[in-house]
VEXDRENLUM-827730 format. One record per residue (C-alpha): x, y, z; residue number from 1. Coordinates in pm, 1 decimal, padded with zeros to 6 digits. Each point is the difference from the previous one (the first is absolute). Layout:
<rs>
X; Y; Z; NUM $
...
</rs>
This chain:
<rs>
00591.7; 00553.1; 01624.7; 1 $
-00157.2; -00311.0; -00151.5; 2 $
-00183.7; -00027.9; -00326.0; 3 $
-00376.5; -00016.4; -00030.2; 4 $
-00137.7; -00347.1; -00067.1; 5 $
-00316.9; -00048.6; -00196.2; 6 $
-00209.8; -00306.4; -00084.8; 7 $
-00172.2; 00021.9; -00337.7; 8 $
-00342.3; -00142.1; -00088.4; 9 $
00160.0; -00331.2; -00106.0; 10 $
00162.0; -00044.1; 00340.6; 11 $
00355.3; 00078.7; -00116.1; 12 $
00212.2; 00212.9; 00230.3; 13 $
00202.0; 00296.2; -00127.6; 14 $
00251.9; 00228.7; 00164.3; 15 $
-00027.3; 00361.1; -00115.4; 16 $
00328.9; 00186.0; -00028.9; 17 $
00055.9; 00357.2; -00113.5; 18 $
00255.4; 00000.1; -00281.5; 19 $
-00003.6; 00375.2; -00052.2; 20 $
-00218.7; 00305.6; 00049.2; 21 $
-00210.7; -00116.3; -00293.0; 22 $
00002.6; -00380.2; 00009.6; 23 $
-00090.0; -00280.0; 00236.8; 24 $
00091.2; -00363.9; -00045.7; 25 $
-00226.4; -00291.2; 00091.8; 26 $
00241.9; -00278.9; 00095.5; 27 $
-00136.2; -00355.4; 00045.4; 28 $
00003.2; -00111.4; 00363.1; 29 $
00011.8; -00354.9; 00139.2; 30 $
-00194.4; -00248.9; -00209.0; 31 $
-00059.6; 00240.2; -00288.8; 32 $
00167.3; -00131.0; -00317.1; 33 $
-00087.0; 00308.8; -00206.4; 34 $
00255.7; 00248.6; -00131.4; 35 $
00050.4; 00345.1; 00150.8; 36 $
-00208.0; 00285.7; -00142.5; 37 $
00086.6; 00367.7; -00022.3; 38 $
-00284.9; 00251.0; 00030.1; 39 $
-00022.4; 00375.0; -00018.0; 40 $
-00059.9; 00148.9; 00343.5; 41 $
-00337.9; 00173.9; 00029.6; 42 $
00022.6; 00378.7; 00001.4; 43 $
-00217.8; 00033.1; 00307.8; 44 $
00207.2; -00219.1; 00234.3; 45 $
00369.0; -00055.0; 00073.0; 46 $
-00031.2; -00267.5; 00268.3; 47 $
-00128.0; -00349.8; -00090.3; 48 $
-00116.9; -00044.9; 00360.7; 49 $
-00263.5; 00267.7; -00058.8; 50 $
-00168.2; -00184.7; -00289.2; 51 $
-00282.7; -00248.8; 00040.3; 52 $
00020.8; -00356.7; -00126.7; 53 $
-00239.5; 00090.4; -00281.3; 54 $
00223.0; 00285.2; -00116.1; 55 $
00305.9; -00224.7; 00007.2; 56 $
-00188.3; -00265.6; -00197.8; 57 $
-00086.5; 00259.3; -00266.9; 58 $
00367.0; 00100.4; -00024.8; 59 $
00104.9; -00364.3; -00033.7; 60 $
-00267.4; -00065.4; -00264.9; 61 $
00116.9; 00301.5; -00201.9; 62 $
00367.1; -00104.0; 00016.1; 63 $
00142.4; -00101.0; -00336.2; 64 $
00081.5; -00367.4; -00034.9; 65 $
00370.7; -00065.8; 00047.7; 66 $
00193.1; -00068.5; -00317.4; 67 $
00252.6; -00276.7; -00034.0; 68 $
00345.0; 00130.5; -00079.5; 69 $
00195.4; -00165.5; -00274.2; 70 $
00338.6; -00094.2; 00134.5; 71 $
00290.6; -00060.6; -00228.3; 72 $
00207.8; -00304.8; 00066.3; 73 $
00364.4; 00073.7; 00082.9; 74 $
00090.9; -00326.3; -00175.1; 75 $
-00121.7; 00100.4; -00346.1; 76 $
00229.6; 00159.9; -00254.1; 77 $
-00162.4; 00312.1; -00132.2; 78 $
</rs>
């Protein structure tokens, strides 16, 4: 089965993947330079295909902004 694609109000395309029973991931599709976002799945629906574009936009808007991870350099002596 394929993943649901969704175009947000800014015209960016996202692919919606279910990570677990509780989380969905909005993954940037072609031409979308944004980072992936993880959202909590709504309690009333388990299938992203059953949600309207407006509901998906609300989930994306409520998603926390991704944080940059600090990576340690393997070349530094610590």
